N, C-alpha and C positions, 0 to 999 in steps of 0.2 A: 252484531249486538244481540243475537238470539241466545236462548238458553234452553237446553233440553233437560227434562226431568221425568221421573217415573212415578206416577201417582195412581193408586187404586187399579193397578194392572194396566194402565194406559201410559203411553209416551206423550208427554205434553211439551209443547214448545211455546215459550213466551218471548216477546221481543221488547227491548227497551224503547221507551218513547223518545221522541226527538229532544224533549226537555231533559230527560235523564242522560242522554248521550252528551248534550251540551254541558250539563252539570259535571259529568265525569271528566270531560275534556278540560273544563275550567280548573278542576282539582289538579289534574296532571300539569297544566300550564303553571299553576301556582307552585307545584313541587319543583318543576324545572327552574323556574325563576329563583326560588330559594336556593337551590343547589348552585346556580350560577353566581348569585350575589353573596352568599354566606360561606361557601365552602372552597377549600383549596385542594387541588389535585396533587398528591404527593407521589414521587417515584418510589417503588418498592426496592430500594437500594440501601443496604446496611452500610455503616461507616467503614467496616472492614469486611473482607471476604469471609463468609461463613465457612464452617468446617465442611469437608466433602460429604460427610454423612448427612448434614443438614440440607445441602444442595440436592443430593439424591432423593431425600425424602420429600423435598418441596416439589420435585418433578413428578412424583407419583400422584395417583388419583387421590384427591382429598388433601394434598399437601400445600395448596395455595394459601392456607391460613397464615403461612409464614410471611406472606406479603405484608400483612398488617404489622408484624413484628419488625420487618426490615424497614418499612416506612416510618414507624415510630422511632426506631434507632437512628436512621439517617437524618431525621428532621429534629431530633432532640425533643420529641413530644411525648406526653404521657399516653400510654396505651389504655383506652377505655374499652373494657370488654367484660361481659357477664360470665365469660368462660374462665374459671379459676385456673385450669391447666394451662390455657394459653398465656395468662399473666405470669404463671410460674415459669414456664419455658422462656418467656421473654426476659424475665429477670435473671434466671440462671444462666442462659446462653449468651445474652447480650447486655445484661445490666440495665435493661429498659424498665423504667418505672411504670407501674400499672395501677389501675383502680377500676372498681365496678361502679355502675351507674348510681346505685343507691348511696354508696359511700360518697360519691361526688356531690349528689344532691344535698346530703347532710352537711358536707363541708361548705358548700356554697351558702347554705342557710346560716350556718354558724358565722360565716364571714359577712353576713348581711348583703350578699350578692344577689340572692333570689328570695322571694317571699315563702312563707310556710304554705301558702295556697299553691304556689308553683311546685313545691315538694310533694304535696298531696296529689296533684294532677299528674305529676311525673310518676309517682308510685302507682297510681291507677293504671297508667299506660303500661308499666312493667307487669302489673297483674294481668292485664288483657293479653300481653305477649306470652303469658304462661310462666313468668318468673316466680320462684318460690323463695322461702327463707328470707322474706322481706320483713322489716320491722317498723314499729311506730312508737309513739309515746303519748302521754295524756294531752300534752299541749297540741299535738297534731290532730288527735282525735276530736278535741274540742273545737279546733279550727275547722275541721271537716263538718262538724255539727253546725257551726255558724254558716258554712257554705251551703249546707242543706237548707238552713232556715231562710237564707236569702235567695235560694233558687240557683246558686252557682253550680251546685252539683245536685243530682237527683237522689231520691231515697235509695234507689237501686245502687247507685255509685257509692253512697255512704255505707250501705250494707257490704258492698264488696271491699271497700277500704277497711272497714272495721273487722273484716274477716281475717285480718292479720293477727287478731287476738284468737287464741285457742287453736291455732293451726297445728298440724301434725308435727310431733317432735318438740313442741313448745315446752319451755320450763314454766309450769303453771303458776308457781309462786310469783314470779315477776309479772306474768300476765294478769294475775288477780290484783296485784298492786297497781298496775296501770289502769285496770278497770275501775278500781275504787277511786283513784285520783280523777278519772274522767267523770264518774258519777257525781263526785263532789262538785266538780265544775258545772256539770249539767244542771244541778239542782240549786246552785247558788249564783250563777251568772244570769242577770236579768235578760240579756239579749237572746238567751237560749230557751226561754220559757215555752215558746211555741213548739219546740221539738224535743223538750227534755224527756217526756215519757216515751215518745217514739224512738229516740236515739238510745235511751236506756234499754228498752226492750230488744232492739237490734243488737246492741253490744252483748247483752246477756245471752242471747241465742247463739251468737258466734263463739262466745267464751266456752259454752258447754257442749257445742255441737258434736265433738268427738270424744267426750269424756265417759260415755257409757255408764258403767256402774258407779263411777266417781262423780256423777253429775250432782247428786244431792250434797256430797261433801264440799264440792266447789261452791255451791249456792249457800250452804251453811256458813262457809268461810266469808263469803261476800256479805251476808247479813250480819255476821258477828263483827266484821271490821267497819261496817257502815256507821258513820257518826252524824249523818244528816237525818235529823228526826223526821222531817216531812217527806223523805224518800223511803223511809222504812215501810210505810203502808203500801206504797207502790210495789216494792220488792215482794212483800207478802202476797199481794193480789196477783202479781205476775206469776209467782210460783203456783198459786191456786189455779189460775187460768191455764197453766201448762201442765197441770196434774203432777206437780213436783213438790208437794208438801213435804 
């Protein structure tokens, strides 16, 4: 349970306390229990024998990912994977249906199988895992603001979730539209009064963080499209406070 690190030119060893060890063991026991009660072990066997080239590739280093495809094919299950190429190979070679986690979350939300809060938390987990090209909409952003207001998520988590706005490669027109719809909700929904300014500021920072010379153009557009009179002064003050007149 020890940990070695290098600090200020010195090797430092720290040891986990007994309580920390017990807490870690409890997490592991919980994980094992979940696996035993919620999961099914599937054989990596396809319905029909794969082509010789596939078998040879599967035996090479790094080829074991085909096991996921074989298991999905043999059990008639949907292959859930964030890897686009894996899903494409599964469909092209075996006709296996595939989906990625965000698409599944949105589908389950549309079918009222999970709550919008569950979608937000699931998306946060995908962000923590380093997934990119994730998306959101005004309803989910407003729900996230409500979760921040009630303490269900922290300000840091709201900032991370709203960073889906303005991300690299984004089509800014649609992101500005989502931003405006969110700001409208923040400044008209009574339950969001306590976080409306904080949430608006976080959203604006995320929207413009990668815009460089286009920052002022984006903010001009936001102010032009704004139809909420009592939000207008906040937007002006926010720009002044961030030296973005």
